[in-house]
C-alpha positions in Angstrom: -39.2 -43.1 81.9 -36.6 -45.1 83.9 -35.8 -43.6 87.3 -33.0 -44.6 89.7 -33.6 -45.0 93.4 -33.6 -42.1 95.7 -30.1 -40.8 96.6 -28.8 -40.2 100.1 -29.6 -36.7 101.4 -27.2 -34.2 100.0 -26.9 -32.4 103.2 -25.6 -35.5 105.0 -22.7 -36.0 102.6 -20.0 -34.2 104.5 -18.6 -36.1 107.4 -15.3 -34.5 108.5 -14.2 -31.3 106.9 -10.6 -32.0 107.8 -10.6 -34.9 105.3 -11.8 -32.7 102.5 -9.2 -31.9 99.8 -8.3 -28.3 99.3 -11.2 -26.6 97.5 -10.9 -24.9 94.1 -13.9 -22.6 95.0 -13.3 -18.9 94.2 -11.5 -16.9 96.9 -13.2 -13.8 98.4 -11.9 -11.3 95.9 -13.4 -7.9 95.0 -15.4 -9.7 92.2 -16.6 -12.3 94.6 -17.8 -9.7 97.1 -19.7 -8.0 94.3 -21.2 -11.3 93.3 -22.3 -12.0 96.9 -23.8 -8.5 97.2 -25.8 -9.2 94.0 -27.1 -12.4 95.5 -28.1 -10.8 98.7 -30.0 -8.1 96.9 -32.5 -10.7 95.8 -33.4 -11.4 99.4 -34.0 -15.0 98.6 -31.7 -16.9 101.0 -33.5 -18.9 103.7 -37.0 -18.2 102.3 -39.8 -20.8 102.4 -40.4 -23.0 99.4 -42.3 -21.4 96.5 -44.3 -23.4 93.9 -42.9 -21.5 90.9 -39.4 -22.6 91.7 -40.4 -26.1 92.8 -42.1 -26.6 89.4 -38.8 -25.8 87.6 -36.7 -28.3 89.5 -39.3 -31.0 89.0 -39.3 -30.3 85.3 -35.5 -30.3 85.1 -35.4 -33.8 86.7 -38.0 -35.1 84.3 -36.4 -33.7 81.2 -33.0 -35.0 82.1 -34.2 -38.3 83.6 -32.3 -37.9 86.9 -33.3 -38.4 90.5 -31.9 -35.1 91.8 -32.4 -31.5 90.7 -31.6 -28.3 92.7 -31.8 -24.6 92.5 -28.5 -24.0 94.3 -27.5 -20.5 95.4 -23.8 -20.1 96.2 -23.4 -18.0 99.4 -20.1 -17.1 101.1 -19.6 -20.4 102.9 -22.5 -22.5 101.9 -24.8 -23.6 99.1 -28.5 -23.0 99.8 -31.2 -24.8 97.9 -34.2 -22.6 97.0 -35.9 -25.7 95.5 -35.0 -29.3 95.4 -36.0 -32.8 94.2 -34.5 -35.9 95.6 -32.7 -34.5 98.6 -33.9 -33.7 102.1 -31.4 -31.0 103.2 -31.6 -27.3 102.3 -27.9 -26.5 102.4 -24.4 -27.8 102.5 -20.9 -26.3 102.8 -19.7 -24.5 99.8 -16.3 -26.2 99.7 -17.9 -29.6 99.1 -19.9 -28.6 96.1 -19.8 -29.0 92.4 -21.7 -25.7 92.2 -18.8 -23.7 93.6 -16.8 -24.8 90.5 -19.8 -24.3 88.2 -20.1 -20.5 89.0 -16.5 -20.0 87.7 -17.9 -20.6 84.1 -21.3 -20.7 82.3 -22.0 -24.3 82.9 -20.3 -27.4 84.3 -20.9 -31.0 83.0 -19.2 -33.9 84.8 -20.2 -37.2 83.2 -18.4 -39.3 85.8 -16.8 -37.6 88.8 -14.8 -40.8 89.6 -12.8 -40.1 86.4 -12.5 -36.3 87.0 -9.4 -35.4 89.0 -11.1 -32.3 90.4 -13.8 -34.4 92.2 -12.7 -38.0 92.3 -11.5 -37.7 96.0 -14.3 -35.6 97.3 -16.6 -37.1 99.9 -19.6 -36.4 97.7 -18.1 -38.9 95.3 -16.4 -41.3 97.6 -18.7 -41.1 100.5 -22.2 -42.5 101.1 -23.9 -40.4 98.5 -21.6 -41.7 95.7 -22.5 -39.0 93.2 -21.0 -39.6 89.8 -22.9 -37.4 87.4 -23.4 -33.6 87.7 -24.6 -30.9 85.3 -25.1 -27.3 86.3 -26.1 -24.2 84.4 -25.3 -20.9 86.0 -28.0 -18.5 87.1 -26.6 -15.2 85.7 -28.1 -11.9 86.8 -28.8 -9.1 84.3 -25.6 -7.4 85.5 -23.5 -10.5 84.9 -23.2 -12.0 88.4 -23.4 -15.8 88.7 -25.6 -16.4 91.7 -25.7 -20.2 91.6 -26.9 -22.9 89.4 -29.8 -25.0 88.3 -28.2 -28.4 88.6 -28.9 -32.1 88.3 -27.1 -35.1 89.8 -27.1 -38.9 89.6 -25.3 -41.8 91.2 -24.4 -43.3 87.9 -22.4 -42.1 84.9 -24.5 -40.1 82.4 -24.3 -38.1 79.2 -26.9 -35.4 78.4 -28.3 -35.3 74.9 -28.1 -31.8 73.2 -31.9 -31.5 73.7 -31.6 -32.2 77.4 -28.8 -29.7 77.8 -30.7 -27.0 75.9 -33.8 -27.8 78.1 -31.7 -27.4 81.3 -30.3 -24.1 80.0 -33.8 -22.8 79.2 -35.0 -23.8 82.6 -32.0 -22.0 84.2 -33.1 -18.8 82.3 -36.6 -19.3 83.7 -35.2 -19.6 87.2 -33.4 -16.3 86.8 -36.5 -14.8 85.4 -38.5 -15.9 88.5 -35.8 -14.4 90.7 -36.0 -11.1 88.8 -39.8 -11.1 89.0 -39.7 -11.9 92.7 -37.3 -9.0 93.4 -39.3 -6.6 91.2 -42.5 -7.4 92.9 -40.9 -7.1 96.3 -39.4 -3.7 95.4 -42.8 -2.5 94.0 -44.6 -3.6 97.2 -42.0 -1.8 99.2 -42.4 1.4 97.1 -46.2 1.2 97.4 -46.0 0.7 101.1 -43.8 3.7 101.4 -46.2 5.8 99.3 -49.1 4.5 101.5 -47.3 5.6 104.6 -46.4 9.0 103.2 -50.0 9.4 102.1 -51.3 8.4 105.5 -49.0 10.8 107.3 -50.1 13.7 105.0 -53.8 13.2 105.8 -55.1 15.5 108.6 -54.5 13.5 111.9 -57.4 14.9 113.8 -59.4 17.3 111.6 -61.4 19.9 113.4 -63.3 23.1 112.6 -64.6 25.4 115.3 -68.4 25.4 115.4 -68.6 22.1 113.6 -68.6 18.4 114.4 -66.4 16.8 111.8 -65.5 13.3 110.7 -63.7 11.9 107.7 -63.0 8.5 106.2 -60.8 7.2 103.3 -60.9 3.7 101.9 -58.4 3.2 99.0 -59.3 0.6 96.4 -55.5 -0.1 96.1 -52.7 0.2 98.7 -52.3 3.8 97.6 -55.4 5.8 96.7 -56.1 8.6 94.3 -58.8 10.2 96.5 -57.9 13.4 98.4 -59.3 15.3 101.3 -57.8 17.9 103.6 -59.0 20.1 106.5 -56.9 23.0 107.8 -57.0 26.6 109.1 -55.3 29.6 107.8 -55.9 33.0 109.4 -59.5 33.4 110.3 -60.8 30.8 107.9 -61.1 27.0 107.8 -60.7 25.1 104.6 -62.1 21.7 103.7 -61.3 20.1 100.3 -62.2 16.8 98.7 -61.1 15.5 95.3 -60.6 12.5 93.1 -57.6 11.9 90.8 -58.5 9.8 87.7 -57.6 6.1 88.2 -56.1 4.8 91.4 -52.9 3.3 92.6 -49.4 4.8 93.0 -49.5 7.4 90.2 -52.9 8.7 91.3 -51.7 8.7 94.9 -48.6 10.7 94.1 -50.8 13.3 92.2 -53.0 13.5 95.2 -50.1 14.3 97.4 -48.8 16.9 95.0 -52.2 18.6 94.9 -52.4 18.6 98.7 -49.0 20.3 99.0 -49.9 22.8 96.3 -53.2 23.7 98.0 -51.7 24.3 101.4 -48.8 26.3 100.0 -51.1 28.4 97.8 -53.5 29.3 100.6 -50.7 30.1 102.9 -48.8 32.2 100.3 -51.9 34.2 99.2 -52.9 34.8 102.8 -49.4 36.0 103.6 -49.5 38.4 100.7 -52.8 39.9 101.8 -54.5 38.7 98.6 -58.2 37.8 98.4 -58.2 34.1 99.1 -61.3 32.7 97.4 -61.8 29.0 96.6 -61.9 29.6 92.9 -58.7 31.6 92.9 -56.9 29.0 95.0 -57.9 26.2 92.6 -56.9 28.2 89.5 -53.5 28.8 91.1 -53.1 25.2 92.1 -53.9 24.1 88.6 -51.3 26.5 87.2 -48.8 25.1 89.7 -49.3 21.4 88.9 -50.1 21.4 85.2 -46.5 21.0 84.1 -45.8 18.3 86.6 -48.8 16.4 85.5 -47.5 16.5 81.9 -44.1 15.2 83.1 -45.7 12.1 84.6 -46.5 11.0 81.1 -50.1 10.0 81.8 -53.4 11.8 81.5 -54.1 12.5 85.1 -57.1 14.8 85.9 -58.7 15.6 89.2 -62.2 16.7 90.3 -62.0 18.8 93.4 -64.2 21.1 95.4 -62.7 23.6 97.9 -64.8 24.9 100.8 -63.9 28.0 102.8 -65.7 28.2 106.1 -66.3 31.2 108.4 -69.0 30.5 110.9 -72.3 29.3 109.3 -71.3 30.6 105.8 -69.5 28.3 103.4 -68.0 29.5 100.1 -67.1 26.9 97.6 -65.8 26.3 94.1 -64.7 23.5 91.8 -66.2 20.6 89.9 -66.8 17.4 91.9 -69.7 15.3 93.1 -72.9 17.1 94.3 -72.8 18.5 97.8 -75.4 16.9 100.0 -76.8 19.0 102.9 -79.1 17.5 105.5 -81.5 20.3 106.7 -82.4 19.6 110.3 -85.4 21.9 110.3 -87.2 20.1 107.4 -85.5 16.7 107.8 -84.7 16.7 104.1 -81.6 16.5 101.9 -80.6 19.3 99.6 -78.4 18.7 96.6 -76.0 21.3 95.3 -74.5 20.7 91.9 -70.8 21.7 91.7 -69.6 23.5 88.6 -66.2 24.2 87.0 -63.6 22.1 85.2 -61.2 19.3 86.1 -57.7 20.2 87.4 -55.0 19.3 85.0 -57.1 19.5 81.9 -56.2 23.1 80.8 -53.3 25.4 81.4 -55.6 28.2 82.6 -59.0 27.6 84.3 -59.4 30.9 86.1 -62.3 31.9 83.9 -64.1 28.6 84.3 -64.5 28.7 88.1 -67.0 30.6 90.1 -67.4 31.1 93.8 -70.8 30.2 95.3 -72.0 29.9 98.9 -74.6 28.5 101.3 -75.3 28.7 105.0 -75.9 26.1 107.6 -78.2 26.3 110.6 -77.6 24.4 113.8 -77.9 20.7 113.2 -77.5 21.0 109.4 -75.0 18.5 108.1 -72.9 18.5 104.9 -71.7 15.3 103.2 -68.8 15.5 100.8 -67.8 12.3 99.0 -66.0 10.8 96.1 -67.5 8.5 93.4 -66.3 5.4 95.2 -69.6 5.7 97.1 -72.0 6.6 94.2 -70.4 3.7 92.1 -70.6 1.2 95.0 -72.6 -1.9 94.4 -76.0 -1.5 96.1 -77.2 -5.0 95.3 -79.4 -3.7 92.5 -76.7 -1.9 90.5 -74.7 1.2 91.3 -75.8 3.2 94.3 -75.9 6.6 92.5 -76.3 10.0 94.1 -80.0 9.4 94.8 -79.2 6.2 96.6 -76.5 7.9 98.7 -78.8 10.8 99.5 -81.4 8.4 100.8 -78.9 6.6 103.0 -77.5 10.0 104.2 -81.0 11.2 105.1 -81.8 8.1 107.1 -78.5 8.3 109.0 -78.5 12.1 109.6 -81.9 11.9 111.2 -80.8 9.5 113.9 -77.0 9.8 114.2 -75.8 11.7 117.3 -72.7 13.0 115.6 -70.7 13.2 112.3 -68.7 10.1 113.0 -71.8 8.0 113.6 -73.0 9.1 110.1 -69.9 7.9 108.5 -69.7 4.7 110.6 -73.3 3.9 109.5 -72.5 4.7 105.9 -69.5 2.3 105.8 -71.6 -0.5 107.5 -74.0 -0.3 104.6 -71.5 -1.8 102.2 -69.3 -4.9 102.4 -65.7 -4.4 101.3 -66.4 -6.0 97.9 -69.1 -3.4 97.1 -66.4 -0.8 96.5 -64.7 -0.8 93.1 -62.9 2.6 93.5 -61.4 4.7 96.2 -64.1 5.9 98.6 -63.7 9.0 100.7 -66.2 11.1 102.6 -66.3 14.1 105.0 -69.2 15.0 107.2 -69.6 18.5 108.7 -72.4 19.1 111.2 -73.1 22.6 112.4 -73.2 22.7 116.2 
């Protein structure tokens, strides 16, 4: 492939703006303002180089056998180059550009600028750069706005073959596709970050229950997790809940937030009405409240959940989730209580499938509530499992001075890569 020598830097072409002939670039009309707004929505101007865009300009230069190729975005008063081959500068004044003319149509081909009355007197043609050939294909957004061009230049007269022009057009579409992808990803990360912040705010800031030393931890597998826990007090009773929405990510996180709001509203409403507020009744009411919303999401989202109602040493509970682990201080052993019931979101009415049960704690006894992120963690010899977790819990509960130390010790047992799902745990030690 024959290549010409490197051209003078494009950004150094303009010498004295007073000598530049009147520009034919579009005036700032309502349409132009809309175009500029569309460009700025991509949040691309003045960003660092990105390989995906650099690859496309290199390919454009190779296909068309020219020394210069640019992704040129037409801002209000300048052209800014997202990617470039054969030039050093990153921008130039808009009024001195071929691209400002190109965005008035779909594409602009100038075989020899010296013979084109629109450009023959421009400094980019008559000055040190001495550009003669230009071809630019517009970057058109889905809503029809021309953001700039994928363009190529040379210092000698040229004609593109039909195949080269089609190749340049195809690459321009790829540039626009990359811009769309970049914006979509940025928007998605923004939405996920917002969801994460909302989820974090909704978690109990400093959970506490009278008569208990309490600690909690949540480690999402994604930015937004599908695990759920809550601790709050209504009337004379404290409540602790833990659950796990199927899957993880934004949808599961939103379901988790919906369930949390429904639980608190249900407990508060039932208490205000003087009704018997049992864990099983609360969960059946929450299921009835969210079942239609889960169907509207359009995905099969189910949730395991256990609700505990505490009053002094007695704890009533209901709901299907992981086994409840209880460290008994007197015997220095771990007791496992199998939870029973049905997933939330599976059936319209689960009231007959839930049953309240209870246990009591002596001083020093400690409860561990957790999600399957722990039991499915990599132990080095496979999945940890409930037995493995119970053994670690026993070891830690014997020596740990408080609930937080138990959770800190538990988290230290696993490197970050050991977790493949959201991991959440609550410890409650009777004081």
